[in-house]
C-alpha positions in Angstrom: 36.9 -49.3 -77.9 34.7 -50.9 -75.3 36.0 -54.1 -73.8 32.8 -55.9 -74.4 32.6 -55.4 -78.1 31.3 -58.9 -78.5 27.9 -58.1 -77.1 27.4 -55.1 -79.4 28.6 -57.0 -82.5 26.5 -60.1 -81.8 23.4 -57.9 -81.7 23.9 -56.9 -85.3 25.6 -60.0 -86.8 22.8 -61.1 -89.1 22.9 -57.7 -90.8 26.7 -57.4 -90.5 27.3 -60.7 -92.3 25.1 -60.1 -95.4 28.1 -59.7 -97.6 31.4 -60.8 -96.0 34.4 -60.1 -98.2 37.8 -61.8 -97.5 41.0 -60.2 -98.8 43.5 -62.2 -100.8 46.8 -60.6 -102.0 47.3 -63.3 -104.6 44.0 -62.4 -106.3 44.3 -58.7 -105.9 46.1 -58.1 -109.2 48.5 -55.6 -107.6 45.8 -53.5 -106.0 46.3 -52.6 -102.3 44.0 -54.2 -99.8 42.7 -50.9 -98.3 41.6 -49.8 -101.8 39.9 -53.1 -102.5 38.2 -53.0 -99.1 37.0 -49.4 -99.6 35.5 -50.2 -103.0 33.9 -53.4 -101.7 32.2 -51.5 -98.9 31.1 -48.8 -101.4 29.4 -51.6 -103.3 27.6 -53.1 -100.2 30.1 -55.3 -98.3 29.0 -55.5 -94.7 32.0 -57.2 -93.1 35.7 -57.6 -94.1 38.2 -60.3 -93.2 41.9 -59.9 -93.5 43.1 -63.1 -95.0 46.9 -63.3 -94.7 48.3 -66.6 -95.8 51.9 -65.7 -96.5 54.4 -62.8 -96.1 56.0 -61.1 -93.1 53.8 -60.4 -90.1 55.2 -56.9 -90.0 53.6 -56.3 -93.4 50.4 -57.9 -92.2 50.3 -55.4 -89.3 50.8 -52.5 -91.6 48.1 -53.7 -94.1 45.8 -54.7 -91.3 45.9 -51.2 -89.7 45.1 -49.7 -93.1 42.2 -52.0 -93.6 40.9 -51.6 -90.1 40.9 -47.8 -90.5 38.8 -48.1 -93.6 36.4 -50.6 -91.9 35.9 -48.5 -88.8 35.3 -45.3 -90.7 32.4 -47.2 -92.4 31.3 -48.9 -89.2 32.0 -52.3 -90.9 33.4 -55.2 -88.7 37.0 -55.9 -89.3 37.9 -59.6 -88.8 41.2 -61.4 -89.0 41.6 -64.9 -90.4 43.4 -67.8 -88.6 45.8 -65.7 -86.5 44.6 -64.9 -83.0 47.8 -63.1 -82.2 47.5 -60.9 -85.3 43.8 -60.2 -84.4 44.8 -59.1 -80.9 47.7 -57.0 -82.1 45.4 -55.2 -84.6 42.6 -54.8 -82.0 40.3 -56.4 -84.5 36.5 -56.8 -84.1 36.8 -60.5 -84.6 38.9 -63.5 -85.5 37.9 -66.5 -87.7 39.4 -69.9 -87.1 39.2 -73.3 -88.7 40.0 -76.9 -88.0 43.8 -76.4 -88.3 43.9 -73.3 -86.1 43.6 -72.7 -82.4 40.3 -74.3 -81.2 37.3 -72.2 -80.5 37.4 -72.7 -76.7 41.0 -71.6 -76.5 40.4 -68.7 -78.9 37.5 -67.5 -76.8 39.7 -67.8 -73.6 42.3 -65.6 -75.2 40.1 -62.9 -76.7 37.4 -62.9 -74.0 34.7 -60.4 -74.9 37.0 -58.1 -76.9 35.9 -59.7 -80.2 33.6 -62.1 -81.9 34.8 -65.5 -82.9 33.9 -67.3 -86.2 34.5 -70.9 -87.1 34.5 -73.1 -90.2 32.9 -76.4 -89.2 33.6 -79.4 -91.4 30.6 -81.3 -90.0 27.3 -80.7 -88.2 28.8 -82.1 -85.0 31.7 -79.7 -85.2 29.2 -76.8 -85.7 27.3 -77.7 -82.6 30.6 -78.1 -80.6 31.8 -74.7 -81.8 28.6 -73.0 -80.7 29.0 -74.6 -77.3 32.6 -73.5 -77.1 31.8 -69.8 -77.7 31.7 -69.3 -81.5 29.5 -66.3 -82.5 28.9 -67.3 -86.1 29.8 -70.1 -88.5 31.2 -70.1 -92.1 29.9 -73.2 -93.9 31.4 -74.5 -97.1 32.5 -74.9 -99.7 28.9 -74.5 -100.9 30.0 -74.8 -104.5 33.3 -76.1 -106.1 36.0 -73.5 -105.6 39.6 -73.2 -106.7 40.4 -70.2 -104.4 41.3 -72.4 -101.4 43.4 -75.4 -102.2 42.3 -77.2 -99.0 38.6 -76.4 -99.3 37.5 -79.9 -100.0 34.5 -81.1 -101.9 31.4 -78.9 -102.3 28.9 -79.5 -99.5 25.9 -77.9 -101.2 23.1 -75.8 -99.8 21.4 -78.8 -98.2 24.3 -79.3 -95.8 24.2 -75.6 -94.9 20.5 -75.8 -94.3 21.0 -78.7 -91.8 23.5 -76.6 -89.8 21.3 -73.5 -89.9 18.4 -75.6 -88.5 20.6 -77.1 -85.7 22.4 -74.0 -84.3 21.3 -70.8 -82.8 24.1 -68.6 -84.1 24.3 -66.9 -87.6 25.6 -69.0 -90.5 27.2 -67.7 -93.7 27.9 -69.7 -96.8 31.3 -69.6 -98.5 33.0 -71.3 -101.4 32.4 -70.8 -105.1 29.8 -68.1 -104.5 29.2 -65.2 -106.9 26.3 -63.1 -108.0 24.8 -65.9 -110.1 24.4 -68.4 -107.3 24.3 -66.4 -104.0 20.5 -66.2 -103.7 20.0 -70.0 -103.1 22.5 -69.9 -100.3 20.6 -67.2 -98.5 17.3 -68.8 -99.3 18.5 -72.0 -97.6 18.9 -70.1 -94.3 22.3 -68.4 -94.4 22.3 -64.8 -93.1 24.7 -63.9 -95.9 27.6 -65.1 -98.1 31.4 -64.8 -97.7 33.4 -64.4 -100.9 36.9 -63.9 -102.0 37.6 -64.1 -105.8 34.1 -62.9 -106.8 35.0 -59.5 -105.4 38.7 -59.2 -104.9 39.6 -60.5 -108.4 36.9 -58.5 -110.2 37.7 -55.9 -112.8 35.3 -53.5 -110.9 35.3 -54.4 -107.2 32.5 -52.0 -106.3 30.2 -53.3 -109.1 31.0 -56.9 -108.2 30.1 -56.3 -104.6 26.9 -54.4 -105.5 25.8 -57.3 -107.7 26.4 -59.8 -104.9 24.6 -57.7 -102.3 21.6 -57.5 -104.7 21.7 -61.3 -105.0 21.8 -61.7 -101.2 18.9 -59.3 -100.7 16.9 -61.3 -103.4 17.6 -64.5 -101.4 16.3 -62.9 -98.2 13.2 -61.7 -99.9 12.4 -65.2 -101.1 12.3 -66.3 -97.5 9.8 -63.7 -96.5 
């Protein structure tokens, strides 16, 4: 793929981040990641993140290659959570880092223009710093209370997200406790889309859950028109 993937992906990030689905083996109920991803994309997911919190890296490489193949066949960005080394090994379209991972500036220095970089800022100041350091988008949350991430912290609400959206010039997605019943207000507050884990990955019908979420996102976008 082109060395400067970043420029091409940045140009379509607002659309590509409408429904951003993160994998989670612990919530998958025994279903393989590639199958979940394919069903999520069929339901309207526009970006996929490989979230690998435990297990051998050799297994992460195998799973990541399968997921990347599904994503690329559908022209959906494939992003890796936390691990810059894994993202590089998988030739991912992007990597997403947080406060406990490699800082944005160092991440950008390593990946150059090969991929986009996302960041989860805990504060408005951190969001502004991440943009200056080369982040291409931000994931803000938890918007609502969530039990999926043990270290997520207290809910920040849509007001906090709106303040960050107003202050930065890069796309912002909301994450944390979001499902089809509460996604629209997140987008109405200025987010380009929502990022979800359990609402899709743990659903009985992954495709239907993704479709309902995508419809809620589109409703939120229409409310801003």
